[in-house]
All heavy atoms as a GROMACS GRO file, in nm:
protein
  490
    1MET      N    1  15.669  -8.983  14.739
    1MET     CA    2  15.671  -8.967  14.597
    1MET      C    3  15.529  -8.979  14.544
    1MET      O    4  15.473  -9.087  14.541
    1MET     CB    5  15.764  -9.072  14.536
    1MET     CG    6  15.729  -9.116  14.399
    1MET     SD    7  15.830  -9.250  14.337
    1MET     CE    8  15.780  -9.385  14.438
    2PRO      N    9  15.467  -8.868  14.503
    2PRO     CA   10  15.334  -8.875  14.446
    2PRO      C   11  15.338  -8.933  14.305
    2PRO      O   12  15.435  -8.912  14.231
    2PRO     CB   13  15.289  -8.729  14.443
    2PRO     CG   14  15.413  -8.650  14.443
    2PRO     CD   15  15.515  -8.732  14.517
    3LEU      N   16  15.235  -9.007  14.271
    3LEU     CA   17  15.221  -9.064  14.138
    3LEU      C   18  15.088  -9.018  14.081
    3LEU      O   19  14.983  -9.040  14.141
    3LEU     CB   20  15.226  -9.216  14.142
    3LEU     CG   21  15.188  -9.289  14.013
    3LEU    CD1   22  15.284  -9.256  13.900
    3LEU    CD2   23  15.182  -9.439  14.036
    4ILE      N   24  15.093  -8.953  13.966
    4ILE     CA   25  14.972  -8.912  13.894
    4ILE      C   26  14.963  -9.004  13.774
    4ILE      O   27  15.054  -9.012  13.692
    4ILE     CB   28  14.982  -8.765  13.849
    4ILE    CG1   29  15.000  -8.674  13.970
    4ILE    CG2   30  14.858  -8.727  13.768
    4ILE    CD1   31  15.037  -8.531  13.934
    5HIS      N   32  14.851  -9.077  13.764
    5HIS     CA   33  14.835  -9.176  13.657
    5HIS      C   34  14.721  -9.131  13.567
    5HIS      O   35  14.608  -9.115  13.614
    5HIS     CB   36  14.806  -9.314  13.718
    5HIS     CG   37  14.805  -9.423  13.618
    5HIS    ND1   38  14.920  -9.482  13.571
    5HIS    CD2   39  14.704  -9.484  13.553
    5HIS    CE1   40  14.889  -9.576  13.484
    5HIS    NE2   41  14.758  -9.578  13.471
    6VAL      N   42  14.750  -9.113  13.440
    6VAL     CA   43  14.650  -9.071  13.341
    6VAL      C   44  14.620  -9.188  13.250
    6VAL      O   45  14.712  -9.252  13.197
    6VAL     CB   46  14.704  -8.952  13.257
    6VAL    CG1   47  14.604  -8.912  13.150
    6VAL    CG2   48  14.740  -8.835  13.346
    7LYS      N   49  14.492  -9.216  13.231
    7LYS     CA   50  14.450  -9.318  13.135
    7LYS      C   51  14.373  -9.246  13.025
    7LYS      O   52  14.283  -9.167  13.054
    7LYS     CB   53  14.362  -9.423  13.201
    7LYS     CG   54  14.436  -9.506  13.303
    7LYS     CD   55  14.349  -9.615  13.360
    7LYS     CE   56  14.428  -9.694  13.463
    7LYS     NZ   57  14.360  -9.815  13.503
    8GLN      N   58  14.410  -9.274  12.900
    8GLN     CA   59  14.345  -9.208  12.788
    8GLN      C   60  14.352  -9.298  12.666
    8GLN      O   61  14.430  -9.394  12.662
    8GLN     CB   62  14.412  -9.074  12.757
    8GLN     CG   63  14.556  -9.088  12.711
    8GLN     CD   64  14.623  -8.953  12.686
    8GLN    OE1   65  14.586  -8.854  12.745
    8GLN    NE2   66  14.722  -8.952  12.599
    9THR      N   67  14.272  -9.267  12.567
    9THR     CA   68  14.280  -9.340  12.441
    9THR      C   69  14.400  -9.288  12.362
    9THR      O   70  14.444  -9.175  12.382
    9THR     CB   71  14.151  -9.322  12.358
    9THR    OG1   72  14.126  -9.183  12.339
    9THR    CG2   73  14.032  -9.389  12.426
   10PRO      N   74  14.454  -9.370  12.274
   10PRO     CA   75  14.568  -9.328  12.192
   10PRO      C   76  14.530  -9.213  12.099
   10PRO      O   77  14.413  -9.189  12.073
   10PRO     CB   78  14.602  -9.453  12.111
   10PRO     CG   79  14.540  -9.566  12.185
   10PRO     CD   80  14.419  -9.510  12.252
   11GLY      N   81  14.631  -9.144  12.049
   11GLY     CA   82  14.606  -9.042  11.949
   11GLY      C   83  14.673  -8.909  11.978
   11GLY      O   84  14.681  -8.824  11.890
   12LYS      N   85  14.720  -8.890  12.100
   12LYS     CA   86  14.790  -8.766  12.132
   12LYS      C   87  14.936  -8.779  12.086
   12LYS      O   88  14.995  -8.886  12.091
   12LYS     CB   89  14.786  -8.738  12.282
   12LYS     CG   90  14.646  -8.728  12.339
   12LYS     CD   91  14.569  -8.615  12.277
   12LYS     CE   92  14.434  -8.602  12.344
   12LYS     NZ   93  14.328  -8.566  12.254
   13THR      N   94  14.992  -8.668  12.043
   13THR     CA   95  15.131  -8.668  11.997
   13THR      C   96  15.224  -8.672  12.118
   13THR      O   97  15.183  -8.645  12.232
   13THR     CB   98  15.162  -8.541  11.916
   13THR    OG1   99  15.152  -8.428  12.003
   13THR    CG2  100  15.069  -8.526  11.797
   14ALA      N  101  15.350  -8.701  12.091
   14ALA     CA  102  15.451  -8.701  12.197
   14ALA      C  103  15.460  -8.562  12.260
   14ALA      O  104  15.476  -8.548  12.381
   14ALA     CB  105  15.586  -8.744  12.142
   15GLU      N  106  15.448  -8.458  12.177
   15GLU     CA  107  15.453  -8.321  12.228
   15GLU      C  108  15.335  -8.292  12.321
   15GLU      O  109  15.350  -8.227  12.425
   15GLU     CB  110  15.454  -8.220  12.112
   15GLU     CG  111  15.581  -8.223  12.030
   15GLU     CD  112  15.585  -8.338  11.927
   15GLU    OE1  113  15.479  -8.399  11.896
   15GLU    OE2  114  15.695  -8.367  11.879
   16GLN      N  115  15.216  -8.339  12.284
   16GLN     CA  116  15.098  -8.318  12.369
   16GLN      C  117  15.113  -8.390  12.503
   16GLN      O  118  15.079  -8.335  12.608
   16GLN     CB  119  14.971  -8.366  12.298
   16GLN     CG  120  14.930  -8.277  12.184
   16GLN     CD  121  14.818  -8.338  12.102
   16GLN    OE1  122  14.819  -8.457  12.070
   16GLN    NE2  123  14.720  -8.256  12.068
   17LYS      N  124  15.167  -8.511  12.499
   17LYS     CA  125  15.187  -8.585  12.624
   17LYS      C  126  15.294  -8.519  12.710
   17LYS      O  127  15.279  -8.511  12.832
   17LYS     CB  128  15.220  -8.732  12.595
   17LYS     CG  129  15.100  -8.809  12.543
   17LYS     CD  130  15.129  -8.956  12.530
   17LYS     CE  131  15.174  -8.989  12.392
   17LYS     NZ  132  15.191  -9.133  12.368
   18SER      N  133  15.397  -8.468  12.648
   18SER     CA  134  15.501  -8.396  12.723
   18SER      C  135  15.442  -8.274  12.792
   18SER      O  136  15.472  -8.246  12.909
   18SER     CB  137  15.615  -8.354  12.631
   18SER     OG  138  15.686  -8.466  12.588
   19GLU      N  139  15.361  -8.199  12.721
   19GLU     CA  140  15.296  -8.081  12.779
   19GLU      C  141  15.203  -8.122  12.894
   19GLU      O  142  15.200  -8.056  12.999
   19GLU     CB  143  15.216  -8.006  12.672
   19GLU     CG  144  15.143  -7.884  12.723
   19GLU     CD  145  15.233  -7.772  12.772
   19GLU    OE1  146  15.353  -7.771  12.740
   19GLU    OE2  147  15.182  -7.684  12.843
   20LEU      N  148  15.131  -8.230  12.876
   20LEU     CA  149  15.041  -8.280  12.981
   20LEU      C  150  15.118  -8.311  13.108
   20LEU      O  151  15.080  -8.267  13.217
   20LEU     CB  152  14.966  -8.404  12.932
   20LEU     CG  153  14.880  -8.476  13.035
   20LEU    CD1  154  14.766  -8.386  13.082
   20LEU    CD2  155  14.827  -8.606  12.978
   21VAL      N  156  15.228  -8.386  13.097
   21VAL     CA  157  15.301  -8.423  13.218
   21VAL      C  158  15.367  -8.302  13.284
   21VAL      O  159  15.374  -8.293  13.406
   21VAL     CB  160  15.402  -8.538  13.195
   21VAL    CG1  161  15.330  -8.664  13.149
   21VAL    CG2  162  15.510  -8.502  13.097
   22ARG      N  163  15.410  -8.205  13.203
   22ARG     CA  164  15.464  -8.080  13.261
   22ARG      C  165  15.356  -8.005  13.338
   22ARG      O  166  15.378  -7.960  13.450
   22ARG     CB  167  15.520  -7.990  13.150
   22ARG     CG  168  15.663  -8.018  13.112
   22ARG     CD  169  15.722  -7.906  13.027
   22ARG     NE  170  15.648  -7.881  12.904
   22ARG     CZ  171  15.663  -7.948  12.791
   22ARG    NH1  172  15.751  -8.047  12.784
   22ARG    NH2  173  15.593  -7.918  12.684
   23GLU      N  174  15.239  -7.991  13.277
   23GLU     CA  175  15.130  -7.918  13.341
   23GLU      C  176  15.082  -7.988  13.468
   23GLU      O  177  15.053  -7.922  13.569
   23GLU     CB  178  15.013  -7.900  13.244
   23GLU     CG  179  15.043  -7.808  13.128
   23GLU     CD  180  15.047  -7.661  13.168
   23GLU    OE1  181  14.988  -7.624  13.270
   23GLU    OE2  182  15.111  -7.584  13.094
   24LEU      N  183  15.070  -8.119  13.465
   24LEU     CA  184  15.028  -8.192  13.584
   24LEU      C  185  15.131  -8.178  13.697
   24LEU      O  186  15.095  -8.159  13.813
   24LEU     CB  187  15.005  -8.340  13.552
   24LEU     CG  188  14.882  -8.370  13.466
   24LEU    CD1  189  14.883  -8.515  13.422
   24LEU    CD2  190  14.755  -8.337  13.542
   25THR      N  191  15.257  -8.188  13.661
   25THR     CA  192  15.363  -8.171  13.761
   25THR      C  193  15.357  -8.031  13.821
   25THR      O  194  15.360  -8.015  13.944
   25THR     CB  195  15.501  -8.196  13.698
   25THR    OG1  196  15.505  -8.330  13.649
   25THR    CG2  197  15.612  -8.176  13.799
   26ASP      N  198  15.346  -7.930  13.736
   26ASP     CA  199  15.338  -7.792  13.784
   26ASP      C  200  15.218  -7.772  13.876
   26ASP      O  201  15.228  -7.705  13.979
   26ASP     CB  202  15.332  -7.694  13.668
   26ASP     CG  203  15.462  -7.684  13.589
   26ASP    OD1  204  15.566  -7.735  13.638
   26ASP    OD2  205  15.458  -7.628  13.478
   27ALA      N  206  15.104  -7.827  13.838
   27ALA     CA  207  14.983  -7.812  13.920
   27ALA      C  208  15.002  -7.876  14.057
   27ALA      O  209  14.962  -7.819  14.160
   27ALA     CB  210  14.863  -7.873  13.848
   28TYR      N  211  15.061  -7.994  14.060
   28TYR     CA  212  15.084  -8.061  14.188
   28TYR      C  213  15.177  -7.979  14.277
   28TYR      O  214  15.152  -7.960  14.395
   28TYR     CB  215  15.141  -8.202  14.167
   28TYR     CG  216  15.153  -8.277  14.296
   28TYR    CD1  217  15.049  -8.355  14.342
   28TYR    CD2  218  15.268  -8.267  14.375
   28TYR    CE1  219  15.058  -8.420  14.463
   28TYR    CE2  220  15.277  -8.332  14.496
   28TYR     CZ  221  15.171  -8.408  14.539
   28TYR     OH  222  15.180  -8.473  14.660
   29VAL      N  223  15.283  -7.928  14.217
   29VAL     CA  224  15.379  -7.848  14.293
   29VAL      C  225  15.313  -7.722  14.347
   29VAL      O  226  15.331  -7.685  14.464
   29VAL     CB  227  15.502  -7.815  14.205
   29VAL    CG1  228  15.591  -7.711  14.270
   29VAL    CG2  229  15.581  -7.943  14.176
   30ARG      N  230  15.233  -7.653  14.264
   30ARG     CA  231  15.162  -7.533  14.310
   30ARG      C  232  15.067  -7.565  14.424
   30ARG      O  233  15.057  -7.491  14.522
   30ARG     CB  234  15.084  -7.468  14.196
   30ARG     CG  235  15.166  -7.384  14.103
   30ARG     CD  236  15.080  -7.300  14.010
   30ARG     NE  237  14.974  -7.374  13.941
   30ARG     CZ  238  14.990  -7.440  13.828
   30ARG    NH1  239  15.108  -7.444  13.769
   30ARG    NH2  240  14.890  -7.504  13.772
   31ALA      N  241  14.994  -7.673  14.413
   31ALA     CA  242  14.892  -7.707  14.512
   31ALA      C  243  14.949  -7.757  14.644
   31ALA      O  244  14.890  -7.735  14.750
   31ALA     CB  245  14.797  -7.812  14.454
   32THR      N  246  15.064  -7.824  14.638
   32THR     CA  247  15.115  -7.888  14.759
   32THR      C  248  15.246  -7.832  14.810
   32THR      O  249  15.288  -7.863  14.921
   32THR     CB  250  15.138  -8.039  14.734
   32THR    OG1  251  15.243  -8.055  14.640
   32THR    CG2  252  15.010  -8.106  14.686
   33GLY      N  253  15.314  -7.754  14.726
   33GLY     CA  254  15.446  -7.706  14.765
   33GLY      C  255  15.554  -7.811  14.752
   33GLY      O  256  15.666  -7.791  14.798
   34GLY      N  257  15.521  -7.923  14.689
   34GLY     CA  258  15.619  -8.030  14.670
   34GLY      C  259  15.726  -7.991  14.569
   34GLY      O  260  15.720  -7.885  14.506
   35LYS      N  261  15.822  -8.078  14.554
   35LYS     CA  262  15.931  -8.055  14.459
   35LYS      C  263  15.901  -8.130  14.329
   35LYS      O  264  15.860  -8.247  14.333
   35LYS     CB  265  16.063  -8.104  14.517
   35LYS     CG  266  16.105  -8.025  14.639
   35LYS     CD  267  16.239  -8.072  14.691
   35LYS     CE  268  16.274  -7.988  14.812
   35LYS     NZ  269  16.408  -8.014  14.860
   36PRO      N  270  15.925  -8.066  14.216
   36PRO     CA  271  15.898  -8.133  14.088
   36PRO      C  272  15.970  -8.266  14.074
   36PRO      O  273  15.916  -8.360  14.015
   36PRO     CB  274  15.949  -8.033  13.983
   36PRO     CG  275  15.955  -7.902  14.052
   36PRO     CD  276  15.977  -7.931  14.197
   37GLU      N  277  16.090  -8.276  14.131
   37GLU     CA  278  16.168  -8.400  14.120
   37GLU      C  279  16.100  -8.518  14.187
   37GLU      O  280  16.134  -8.633  14.162
   37GLU     CB  281  16.306  -8.381  14.183
   37GLU     CG  282  16.388  -8.271  14.120
   37GLU     CD  283  16.352  -8.131  14.170
   37GLU    OE1  284  16.299  -8.115  14.282
   37GLU    OE2  285  16.376  -8.035  14.095
   38SER      N  286  16.006  -8.490  14.277
   38SER     CA  287  15.940  -8.599  14.349
   38SER      C  288  15.813  -8.647  14.279
   38SER      O  289  15.755  -8.748  14.320
   38SER     CB  290  15.906  -8.556  14.491
   38SER     OG  291  15.799  -8.463  14.491
   39VAL      N  292  15.768  -8.575  14.177
   39VAL     CA  293  15.639  -8.606  14.113
   39VAL      C  294  15.660  -8.701  13.995
   39VAL      O  295  15.735  -8.672  13.903
   39VAL     CB  296  15.570  -8.476  14.064
   39VAL    CG1  297  15.436  -8.508  13.999
   39VAL    CG2  298  15.552  -8.377  14.179
   40TRP      N  299  15.592  -8.813  14.001
   40TRP     CA  300  15.594  -8.910  13.893
   40TRP      C  301  15.461  -8.900  13.819
   40TRP      O  302  15.355  -8.892  13.882
   40TRP     CB  303  15.609  -9.051  13.945
   40TRP     CG  304  15.743  -9.083  14.004
   40TRP    CD1  305  15.822  -9.002  14.079
   40TRP    CD2  306  15.810  -9.206  13.995
   40TRP    NE1  307  15.936  -9.066  14.117
   40TRP    CE2  308  15.931  -9.194  14.067
   40TRP    CE3  309  15.782  -9.327  13.934
   40TRP    CZ2  310  16.023  -9.297  14.078
   40TRP    CZ3  311  15.874  -9.431  13.946
   40TRP    CH2  312  15.992  -9.415  14.016
   41VAL      N  313  15.465  -8.901  13.686
   41VAL     CA  314  15.344  -8.900  13.605
   41VAL      C  315  15.356  -9.012  13.503
   41VAL      O  316  15.459  -9.025  13.436
   41VAL     CB  317  15.324  -8.765  13.532
   41VAL    CG1  318  15.198  -8.768  13.447
   41VAL    CG2  319  15.319  -8.649  13.631
   42THR      N  320  15.252  -9.092  13.492
   42THR     CA  321  15.248  -9.196  13.389
   42THR      C  322  15.128  -9.171  13.299
   42THR      O  323  15.025  -9.119  13.345
   42THR     CB  324  15.238  -9.338  13.447
   42THR    OG1  325  15.116  -9.350  13.520
   42THR    CG2  326  15.355  -9.369  13.538
   43VAL      N  327  15.142  -9.205  13.173
   43VAL     CA  328  15.032  -9.195  13.077
   43VAL      C  329  15.013  -9.334  13.019
   43VAL      O  330  15.103  -9.389  12.957
   43VAL     CB  331  15.062  -9.092  12.965
   43VAL    CG1  332  14.948  -9.089  12.864
   43VAL    CG2  333  15.088  -8.954  13.024
   44GLU      N  334  14.895  -9.387  13.042
   44GLU     CA  335  14.862  -9.520  12.991
   44GLU      C  336  14.759  -9.503  12.881
   44GLU      O  337  14.655  -9.439  12.901
   44GLU     CB  338  14.805  -9.607  13.104
   44GLU     CG  339  14.764  -9.744  13.060
   44GLU     CD  340  14.706  -9.828  13.174
   44GLU    OE1  341  14.696  -9.778  13.287
   44GLU    OE2  342  14.670  -9.943  13.148
   45GLU      N  343  14.787  -9.561  12.766
   45GLU     CA  344  14.694  -9.552  12.655
   45GLU      C  345  14.615  -9.682  12.644
   45GLU      O  346  14.672  -9.791  12.641
   45GLU     CB  347  14.768  -9.522  12.525
   45GLU     CG  348  14.831  -9.384  12.529
   45GLU     CD  349  14.899  -9.346  12.400
   45GLU    OE1  350  14.949  -9.436  12.329
   45GLU    OE2  351  14.902  -9.226  12.371
   46ILE      N  352  14.483  -9.667  12.641
   46ILE     CA  353  14.393  -9.781  12.634
   46ILE      C  354  14.315  -9.772  12.504
   46ILE      O  355  14.253  -9.670  12.475
   46ILE     CB  356  14.297  -9.781  12.755
   46ILE    CG1  357  14.377  -9.786  12.885
   46ILE    CG2  358  14.198  -9.897  12.746
   46ILE    CD1  359  14.295  -9.769  13.010
   47ALA      N  360  14.319  -9.879  12.426
   47ALA     CA  361  14.251  -9.881  12.298
   47ALA      C  362  14.102  -9.852  12.314
   47ALA      O  363  14.040  -9.892  12.414
   47ALA     CB  364  14.271 -10.016  12.230
   48ALA      N  365  14.045  -9.786  12.216
   48ALA     CA  366  13.904  -9.748  12.221
   48ALA      C  367  13.812  -9.869  12.229
   48ALA      O  368  13.700  -9.859  12.280
   48ALA     CB  369  13.868  -9.661  12.100
   49ASP      N  370  13.858  -9.984  12.181
   49ASP     CA  371  13.774 -10.104  12.192
   49ASP      C  372  13.791 -10.176  12.325
   49ASP      O  373  13.728 -10.278  12.350
   49ASP     CB  374  13.799 -10.199  12.075
   49ASP     CG  375  13.941 -10.253  12.069
   49ASP    OD1  376  14.027 -10.207  12.147
   49ASP    OD2  377  13.966 -10.343  11.986
   50SER      N  378  13.874 -10.120  12.412
   50SER     CA  379  13.894 -10.177  12.546
   50SER      C  380  13.843 -10.083  12.656
   50SER      O  381  13.870 -10.104  12.773
   50SER     CB  382  14.043 -10.205  12.570
   50SER     OG  383  14.088 -10.304  12.481
   51TRP      N  384  13.772  -9.978  12.617
   51TRP     CA  385  13.722  -9.879  12.711
   51TRP      C  386  13.575  -9.858  12.678
   51TRP      O  387  13.539  -9.842  12.563
   51TRP     CB  388  13.798  -9.749  12.691
   51TRP     CG  389  13.787  -9.647  12.798
   51TRP    CD1  390  13.676  -9.617  12.871
   51TRP    CD2  391  13.889  -9.561  12.844
   51TRP    NE1  392  13.703  -9.516  12.958
   51TRP    CE2  393  13.834  -9.480  12.944
   51TRP    CE3  394  14.022  -9.542  12.809
   51TRP    CZ2  395  13.907  -9.382  13.009
   51TRP    CZ3  396  14.094  -9.446  12.874
   51TRP    CH2  397  14.038  -9.368  12.974
   52SER      N  398  13.490  -9.859  12.780
   52SER     CA  399  13.348  -9.844  12.751
   52SER      C  400  13.281  -9.746  12.845
   52SER      O  401  13.328  -9.718  12.955
   52SER     CB  402  13.277  -9.980  12.760
   52SER     OG  403  13.280 -10.027  12.892
   53ILE      N  404  13.171  -9.693  12.797
   53ILE     CA  405  13.082  -9.606  12.874
   53ILE      C  406  12.942  -9.660  12.856
   53ILE      O  407  12.899  -9.685  12.742
   53ILE     CB  408  13.089  -9.460  12.824
   53ILE    CG1  409  13.230  -9.406  12.840
   53ILE    CG2  410  12.988  -9.373  12.897
   53ILE    CD1  411  13.250  -9.270  12.774
   54ALA      N  412  12.873  -9.680  12.964
   54ALA     CA  413  12.734  -9.728  12.961
   54ALA      C  414  12.720  -9.855  12.878
   54ALA      O  415  12.624  -9.872  12.804
   54ALA     CB  416  12.641  -9.619  12.907
   55GLY      N  417  12.816  -9.945  12.891
   55GLY     CA  418  12.808 -10.075  12.825
   55GLY      C  419  12.842 -10.075  12.677
   55GLY      O  420  12.819 -10.173  12.609
   56GLU      N  421  12.899  -9.965  12.629
   56GLU     CA  422  12.932  -9.956  12.487
   56GLU      C  423  13.076  -9.906  12.475
   56GLU      O  424  13.115  -9.809  12.540
   56GLU     CB  425  12.838  -9.857  12.419
   56GLU     CG  426  12.857  -9.843  12.271
   56GLU     CD  427  12.753  -9.751  12.208
   56GLU    OE1  428  12.716  -9.650  12.270
   56GLU    OE2  429  12.712  -9.783  12.097
   57THR      N  430  13.155  -9.974  12.391
   57THR     CA  431  13.294  -9.933  12.377
   57THR      C  432  13.302  -9.796  12.310
   57THR      O  433  13.212  -9.755  12.237
   57THR     CB  434  13.376 -10.034  12.295
   57THR    OG1  435  13.329 -10.033  12.160
   57THR    CG2  436  13.372 -10.173  12.354
   58LEU      N  437  13.413  -9.729  12.336
   58LEU     CA  438  13.434  -9.600  12.272
   58LEU      C  439  13.445  -9.615  12.120
   58LEU      O  440  13.401  -9.528  12.044
   58LEU     CB  441  13.560  -9.534  12.326
   58LEU     CG  442  13.558  -9.496  12.475
   58LEU    CD1  443  13.690  -9.430  12.514
   58LEU    CD2  444  13.441  -9.405  12.508
   59ALA      N  445  13.500  -9.728  12.076
   59ALA     CA  446  13.511  -9.754  11.933
   59ALA      C  447  13.371  -9.763  11.870
   59ALA      O  448  13.346  -9.707  11.763
   59ALA     CB  449  13.590  -9.881  11.906
   60ALA      N  450  13.280  -9.833  11.936
   60ALA     CA  451  13.144  -9.847  11.884
   60ALA      C  452  13.072  -9.711  11.885
   60ALA      O  453  13.000  -9.678  11.789
   60ALA     CB  454  13.065  -9.948  11.966
   61ARG      N  455  13.094  -9.632  11.988
   61ARG     CA  456  13.031  -9.499  11.995
   61ARG      C  457  13.084  -9.410  11.884
   61ARG      O  458  13.010  -9.336  11.821
   61ARG     CB  459  13.059  -9.436  12.131
   61ARG     CG  460  12.986  -9.507  12.245
   61ARG     CD  461  13.035  -9.461  12.382
   61ARG     NE  462  12.999  -9.325  12.412
   61ARG     CZ  463  12.893  -9.288  12.485
   61ARG    NH1  464  12.813  -9.382  12.534
   61ARG    NH2  465  12.868  -9.162  12.508
   62ALA      N  466  13.215  -9.418  11.857
   62ALA     CA  467  13.275  -9.336  11.751
   62ALA      C  468  13.224  -9.379  11.614
   62ALA      O  469  13.206  -9.294  11.525
   62ALA     CB  470  13.427  -9.347  11.757
   63ALA      N  471  13.200  -9.508  11.596
   63ALA     CA  472  13.153  -9.558  11.467
   63ALA      C  473  13.013  -9.505  11.434
   63ALA      O  474  12.977  -9.489  11.317
   63ALA     CB  475  13.152  -9.710  11.466
   64LYS      N  476  12.935  -9.474  11.536
   64LYS     CA  477  12.800  -9.421  11.516
   64LYS      C  478  12.801  -9.274  11.475
   64LYS      O  479  12.704  -9.227  11.418
   64LYS     CB  480  12.718  -9.433  11.644
   64LYS     CG  481  12.680  -9.572  11.682
   64LYS     CD  482  12.590  -9.562  11.802
   64LYS     CE  483  12.575  -9.690  11.877
   64LYS     NZ  484  12.493  -9.672  11.997
   65SER      N  485  12.910  -9.206  11.508
   65SER     CA  486  12.915  -9.060  11.483
   65SER      C  487  12.937  -9.028  11.338
   65SER      O  488  12.993  -9.092  11.262
   65SER     CB  489  13.026  -8.996  11.564
   65SER     OG  490  13.004  -9.019  11.700
   0.00000   0.00000   0.00000
């Protein structure tokens, strides 16, 4: 059972996340010949103040923009 785990900041709609998991499942099946029923996809949302790049949170980077 393959597991595809996506980590992203919040803000995507339920419809966008549904499309994402469908597309990821389809891509895995095309690439490996696996069965869609065996593919697990999780989407984990991480707050922008809990995710950083180069020592700066995404929230702080967004505040500068």
